[in-house]
Every structure is written in structure tokens, then in C-alpha cells.
C-alpha positions in Angstrom: 14.3 -97.9 -35.1 12.9 -101.1 -33.7 14.9 -104.4 -33.5 13.5 -107.9 -33.4 14.1 -110.1 -30.4 16.5 -112.3 -32.4 18.5 -109.3 -33.4 18.7 -108.1 -29.7 20.0 -111.5 -28.5 22.6 -111.5 -31.2 23.8 -108.1 -30.2 24.1 -109.0 -26.5 25.9 -112.3 -27.1 29.7 -112.1 -27.0 31.5 -113.8 -29.9 32.9 -117.2 -29.0 36.7 -117.2 -28.5 38.6 -120.0 -30.3 39.6 -122.9 -27.9 43.3 -123.0 -27.2 44.4 -126.2 -25.5 47.7 -124.8 -24.1 46.3 -121.5 -22.9 42.8 -122.3 -21.7 42.4 -121.6 -18.0 40.6 -124.9 -17.3 43.4 -126.8 -19.0 46.1 -125.0 -17.1 44.5 -125.7 -13.7 44.5 -129.4 -14.2 46.8 -130.5 -17.0 49.9 -128.6 -16.0 49.5 -129.7 -12.4 49.3 -133.3 -13.4 52.3 -132.9 -15.7 54.3 -131.4 -12.8 53.2 -134.2 -10.4 54.2 -136.8 -13.0 57.6 -135.2 -13.5 58.3 -135.2 -9.8 57.1 -138.8 -9.4 59.4 -139.9 -12.3 62.4 -138.1 -10.8 61.8 -139.7 -7.4 61.4 -143.2 -9.1 64.6 -142.7 -11.1 66.5 -141.5 -8.0 65.4 -144.4 -5.9 65.9 -147.1 -8.6 69.3 -145.8 -9.6 70.4 -145.7 -6.0 69.2 -149.2 -5.4 71.0 -150.5 -8.5 74.3 -148.8 -7.5 74.1 -150.2 -4.0 73.4 -153.7 -5.3 76.3 -153.5 -7.8 78.7 -152.6 -5.0 77.4 -155.3 -2.8 76.1 -152.9 -0.1 73.3 -153.9 2.1 70.1 -151.9 2.3 67.2 -151.8 4.7 66.6 -150.8 8.3 67.4 -154.1 10.0 70.7 -152.8 11.2 68.7 -150.8 13.9 68.3 -154.0 15.9 72.0 -154.9 15.6 74.2 -154.3 18.7 76.6 -151.3 18.5 80.1 -151.8 19.7 80.5 -148.3 21.0 78.9 -145.9 23.5 78.5 -142.2 24.1 80.5 -140.5 26.9 77.4 -138.2 27.4 73.9 -139.6 27.4 70.5 -139.1 29.0 69.5 -142.8 29.0 71.7 -145.8 29.9 73.5 -147.8 27.3 76.1 -150.6 27.3 78.5 -151.1 24.4 77.9 -154.4 22.6 74.4 -154.6 24.1 72.7 -151.4 23.0 71.6 -151.4 19.4 72.1 -148.8 16.7 68.4 -147.9 17.2 69.3 -146.9 20.8 72.3 -145.0 19.6 69.9 -143.0 17.4 67.7 -142.2 20.4 70.7 -141.2 22.5 71.9 -138.8 19.7 68.4 -137.4 19.2 68.0 -136.8 22.9 71.4 -135.1 23.2 70.5 -132.9 20.2 67.1 -132.0 21.7 68.6 -131.3 25.1 71.1 -128.7 24.0 68.8 -127.3 21.4 65.9 -126.7 23.8 68.2 -125.0 26.3 69.7 -122.9 23.5 66.3 -121.8 22.3 65.1 -120.8 25.8 68.3 -118.9 26.6 68.6 -117.2 23.2 65.0 -116.1 23.3 65.2 -114.6 26.8 68.6 -113.0 26.1 67.4 -111.8 22.7 64.4 -110.0 24.2 66.5 -108.4 26.8 69.2 -107.2 24.3 66.5 -106.1 21.8 64.8 -103.8 24.4 68.2 -102.4 25.4 68.8 -101.5 21.8 65.9 -99.1 22.1 67.1 -97.5 25.4 67.4 -93.8 25.6 70.7 -94.3 27.4 73.4 -93.8 24.8 75.9 -96.2 26.5 73.4 -99.0 27.0 72.1 -98.8 23.4 75.6 -98.7 22.0 76.8 -101.7 24.1 73.7 -103.7 22.9 74.5 -102.6 19.3 78.1 -103.8 19.6 76.9 -107.2 21.0 74.5 -107.6 18.1 77.0 -106.6 15.4 79.9 -108.7 16.8 78.1 -112.0 17.4 75.6 -111.8 14.5 78.4 -111.2 11.9 80.8 -113.8 13.2 80.4 -117.4 11.8 78.8 -119.7 14.3 81.4 -122.4 13.7 84.2 -120.1 14.7 82.3 -119.1 17.9 81.7 -122.8 18.8 85.4 -123.5 18.4 86.4 -120.3 20.3 84.3 -121.2 23.3 85.5 -124.8 23.4 89.3 -124.3 22.7 89.8 -120.7 23.8 87.7 -120.7 27.0 86.5 -124.0 28.5 89.6 -126.0 27.6 91.8 -123.5 29.4 89.9 -123.8 32.7 91.8 -125.1 35.8 92.3 -128.8 36.4 90.2 -130.9 38.6 92.1 -130.2 41.9 91.9 -126.4 41.2 88.2 -126.4 40.2 86.4 -123.1 40.3 83.7 -123.1 43.0 80.6 -121.4 41.7 78.7 -121.9 45.0 80.7 -119.4 47.1 82.6 -122.0 49.1 79.9 -124.6 49.4 81.7 -126.8 46.8 78.4 -127.8 45.2 78.8 -126.3 41.8 82.3 -126.9 40.4 83.8 -125.9 37.1 87.0 -127.2 35.6 88.5 -128.3 32.2 86.5 -131.5 32.4 83.1 -129.8 32.7 80.6 -128.5 35.2 79.7 -130.7 38.2 76.4 -130.1 40.0 74.3 -131.9 42.6 71.7 -134.4 41.4 68.3 -134.8 43.1 67.4 -138.2 44.7 63.6 -138.3 45.1 62.0 -140.1 48.1 58.8 -142.1 48.3 56.4 -139.3 49.0 57.8 -136.6 46.7 54.9 -137.1 44.3 52.7 -135.4 46.9 54.7 -132.3 46.6 54.5 -132.4 42.8 50.7 -132.9 43.0 50.5 -129.9 45.4 52.5 -127.8 42.9 50.1 -128.7 40.1 47.1 -127.8 42.3 48.8 -124.5 43.1 49.2 -123.7 39.4 45.6 -124.5 38.6 44.5 -122.3 41.6 46.7 -119.4 40.3 45.1 -119.6 36.8 41.6 -119.6 38.3 42.6 -116.7 40.6 44.0 -114.6 37.8 40.9 -115.1 35.6 38.7 -114.0 38.6 40.9 -110.9 39.0 40.7 -110.1 35.3 36.9 -110.5 35.3 36.6 -108.3 38.4 38.7 -105.6 36.7 36.5 -105.7 33.6 33.4 -105.3 35.8 34.5 -102.7 38.3 37.7 -101.2 36.8 39.6 -102.0 40.0 42.9 -103.9 39.9 43.8 -106.7 42.3 47.4 -107.5 43.4 47.7 -111.0 41.8 51.5 -111.3 41.6 52.3 -111.5 45.4 49.4 -113.8 46.2 50.1 -116.1 43.2 53.8 -116.3 44.2 52.9 -117.0 47.8 50.5 -119.8 46.7 53.1 -121.4 44.4 55.6 -121.4 47.2 53.6 -122.1 50.4 51.3 -124.9 49.2 54.0 -127.2 47.8 56.4 -126.1 50.6 54.0 -127.0 53.3 53.3 -130.4 51.8 57.1 -130.9 51.4 57.7 -130.3 55.1 54.8 -132.4 56.2 55.9 -135.4 54.2 59.4 -135.2 55.8 61.3 -133.4 53.0 61.5 -136.5 50.7 64.2 -135.2 48.5 67.9 -135.8 48.9 70.9 -134.6 46.9 73.8 -136.5 45.5 76.8 -134.1 45.9 79.9 -134.4 43.7 83.0 -135.3 45.7 86.6 -135.4 44.6 87.8 -139.0 44.5 91.3 -139.6 43.1 91.7 -137.6 39.9 88.0 -136.7 39.2 84.7 -136.0 40.9 82.3 -138.8 41.7 78.5 -138.5 42.2 76.2 -135.7 41.2 75.7 -134.8 37.6 78.2 -133.4 35.1 78.1 -131.5 31.8 81.1 -131.9 29.5 83.0 -128.8 28.1 81.7 -129.6 24.6 78.1 -129.3 25.8 78.7 -126.0 27.6 80.6 -124.5 24.7 78.0 -125.5 22.2 75.2 -124.2 24.5 76.9 -120.8 25.0 77.8 -120.4 21.4 74.2 -121.2 20.2 72.6 -119.0 22.8 74.8 -115.9 22.2 74.7 -116.2 18.4 70.9 -116.7 18.0 70.2 -114.1 20.8 71.9 -111.5 18.5 69.5 -112.4 15.7 66.6 -112.4 18.2 67.5 -109.0 19.4 67.2 -107.5 16.0 63.8 -109.3 15.5 62.5 -107.8 18.8 63.8 -104.3 17.9 62.1 -104.4 14.6 58.9 -105.7 16.1 58.8 -103.0 18.7 59.5 -100.3 16.2 56.6 -101.5 14.0 54.2 -100.4 16.8 53.0 -96.8 16.4 54.5 -94.2 18.6 51.0 -93.1 19.5 50.4 -96.4 21.4 53.3 -95.5 23.7 52.1 -91.9 24.2 48.6 -93.1 24.9 49.8 -95.6 27.5 51.9 -93.0 29.2 49.0 -90.5 29.2 47.0 -93.1 31.1 49.6 -93.2 33.8 51.5 -96.3 33.0 55.3 -96.4 33.6 57.9 -97.3 31.1 58.2 -100.9 32.0 54.4 -101.4 32.1 54.0 -99.7 28.8 56.6 -102.1 27.2 55.2 -105.3 28.8 51.5 -104.6 28.6 51.1 -102.4 25.5 54.1 -102.5 23.1 55.3 -106.1 23.3 51.8 -107.7 22.8 51.2 -105.6 19.7 54.7 -106.3 18.4 54.4 -110.1 18.7 52.7 -110.6 15.3 55.8 -109.1 13.8 58.2 -110.9 16.1 56.8 -114.5 15.8 57.4 -115.3 12.1 61.2 -114.5 12.2 61.4 -116.1 15.6 60.2 -119.4 14.0 63.1 -119.3 11.7 65.5 -118.5 14.5 64.3 -121.4 16.6 64.6 -123.8 13.7 68.1 -122.5 12.9 69.1 -123.1 16.5 68.1 -126.8 16.3 69.8 -127.3 12.9 72.9 -125.4 13.9 73.4 -127.7 16.9 74.8 -130.2 14.3 78.0 -128.1 14.4 78.7 -130.0 17.6 80.6 -132.4 15.4 83.4 -129.9 15.3 84.1 -130.1 19.0 83.1 -133.8 19.7 79.8 -133.3 21.4 77.9 -136.6 20.8 74.8 -135.2 19.0 72.8 -137.1 16.4 75.1 -136.2 13.5 78.2 -137.2 15.5 76.9 -140.5 16.9 74.6 -141.7 14.2 75.7 -140.2 10.9 79.4 -140.4 11.6 80.3 -143.2 14.0 77.5 -145.5 13.2 78.0 -144.9 9.5 81.7 -145.8 9.8 80.9 -149.1 11.6 77.6 -150.3 10.1 77.5 -148.7 6.6 73.9 -148.2 5.4 74.7 -144.6 4.3 71.4 -143.9 2.6 69.3 -145.1 5.6 71.5 -143.3 8.2 71.6 -140.0 6.3 67.9 -140.2 5.5 66.9 -140.8 9.1 69.1 -137.9 10.3 67.5 -135.6 7.7 64.0 -136.8 8.6 64.7 -136.1 12.3 65.7 -132.5 11.7 62.8 -132.0 9.3 60.3 -133.3 11.8 61.6 -131.1 14.6 61.6 -128.0 12.3 58.1 -128.7 11.1 56.9 -129.2 14.7 58.4 -125.9 15.8 56.8 -124.2 12.8 53.4 -125.8 13.4 53.3 -124.9 17.1 54.5 -121.3 16.7 52.1 -120.8 13.7 49.2 -121.7 16.0 50.4 -119.2 18.6 50.9 -116.6 15.8 47.3 -117.1 14.7 46.1 -116.5 18.2 48.2 -113.3 18.5 46.7 -112.1 15.2 43.2 -112.7 16.4 43.9 -110.9 19.6 45.3 -108.0 17.6 42.1 -107.7 15.6 
């Protein structure tokens, strides 16, 4: 039976569905997003306007002009000079931020290195080694960080000997001294020509990079390896060392010396700084160890067996085969671990270390007021540092993913 062209078109055409404003896909993609954005904007406007009205009703000043007002206090530990009554609240903010970044950066480095070491030990075939590593992880990971910070400060570093009975960590040289007032170390005093040694060291680093690339290309072409480690180490030591000797060793050291009831000269780190650094490093290293263990276990056992079949030893297999393949699984939780280390440094307020929270959001708030501005700047600082860490490590993570493919 034959059908006309009009009949065929009507048979192939789908019936039109009735238009539903609230369930149409095009409406949902635009209308609901605009509605949500409007709700968020209204909430922000209400919050800001309500806060401004309450502050005005109580006669409280607002704005950021206080940052240029001189602060009548100082920090006992600072990386830049400051004078009470001369330095401003803006400078106090910088001092607190630098103190926070200083202890956080050292804690991130120490916890990462220690975490990788403990994580590898967790996978050891030696029963005692693996169980000791497991005990470390379980003890420090499951104990509140605040308690650990207070323990190291009150239970360890506050009980150290007094100044006259300082512990000499330099085996009799009296260069590195530890007591209940902190750690005292020498401080470098650069000379006029020291920049030439630094320039030589930079040239040596560039030469080592070029040399390693050449060795890698040579291995790709011929299959023969070249001993790069010894030559690279020699280049990094000999070139700057030679320039340093030729220029007359333009680097002196300010050694701490006991004068009266305390040491003078050199550099010192207060007990609060050391306690916070140790607590952050040990606590986050326990979390890092589990991240490393999980990442290594995510790599197929066949990769290990294949590397051993090629003649690689255990350490080479781990460093050249297993760890590079485990990095895509390690980096994402490592980002969170690093950000947590920075944010947890705010617990320094419990032991009196002058970080950003202690100096700016506590002492400055008590003296200057401006609670909204002070809290907002502190929150913005931690958010900026966290987003920066996340951004940098995400770039590295993408490179690792590309290498894996």
C-alpha cells in the first residue's frame, strides 16, 4: 500500500511536547542559575548592610585607615625590624604573616620528607620496622594537634636546662645551644664579594641541568647510562667553593656568646616556635605517611616485578618506578595536607607564638578595634595561601598525569 509524501512526513514527525516553564531544559540552564545568583547577592547585601548599621549604631569605626596608625606594641619574634609606637598596624600584619609563613613552610617541608620516609617504612618486609612505623602513624594521627602542641611546649621545651646549663648540640664547639629560652645558632655576616659565590652556584645549577639532559638524551640514543650524580655533586661544590676561596672567603659568622643571664649575638628561635614546628611536622607527617602508603599500593604489583626482572634493586625500583607512578594518587591528598599545615599553624595562639592570629586578630583587635576588618583580612590571608598551594600543586598534578599517560 502506497503512502503520499504528506502522510510519510506526518508519520516521521514526532508529536510536539507541551512547553513546561519550570521543567524545560533551556529554562533550567539559565533561569535557576540567575535565581541562585540573585539570592546569593541579596544575602551578601543584607549581611553587609546589617553589619554596617549595627557598627554605626554602636559608634564603632569602620574602614582600613587604621593600618597606617602606629601600634603601641611589638613582637618578641620577628623577621623584619619594628619599633613600638613607630611601626603601624599594617606592619604588624606583615610581621604576623611572615611568622606564619615561616613556620608553615618549614613544617610543610619537614612533614613531607618525614611522611614519605615513614610511608615507605610502613611497607617494609621487616616486621619490626613496619610495626614501629604503624605505631607512629596511629599515635600521632589520632591525637589532637592542639594537645601535641601544648605537650611539646610545656612538657618538653619548657623543661630544658637554664641558660648557664645549655645543651651544646655542636659537640663541644658551643655554636648550637639549646635551653629553656630557645635555640641559639650562628648567623651569617656576608662580605662584599659574596655575590660572586652565589652567582657561581647559580651557574653550577644551570650546568648540572644541561649535563643531566645531555646524559638522558645519550641514554635514549645508545642505551648506556652515565654517572651524573658524582659529577653533578662535584660541580655544585667545586665551582662555588673555588670562587669562594679566590674572593677571600667573604662570609663571617656571628657566634652567640653568653653575656650575663642570656646569650648575645647570633640568631635565636623561641621555644614556642620550635614546639609548634615539631608538633606540626610530626602530626602532618603521620597523615602524609598514610597518603604515601596508599599511593604506593595503588601501583600494580606487576610494575615492581617487571622492574626487578630488569635488574633494578629495591631502592631503585621504589624511586624510579613505583613512586613516579604513585604520585598521581599522592598529590591530591597532599594538597589538603599542606593547606591544613598552614591553617593549623594558627594553633600557635595557645602557646604564645606571635603568628598572624595572635598578633593581628588578638592583640591588634584588643587595641584598635575594627573587628570586621581584622578578622576579614586574616581570613583572606589564609584563603589566599590555601588557594595558592592548591593552584601550584594542581599544575604539578596535571604534569604528572600527562607523564603517566
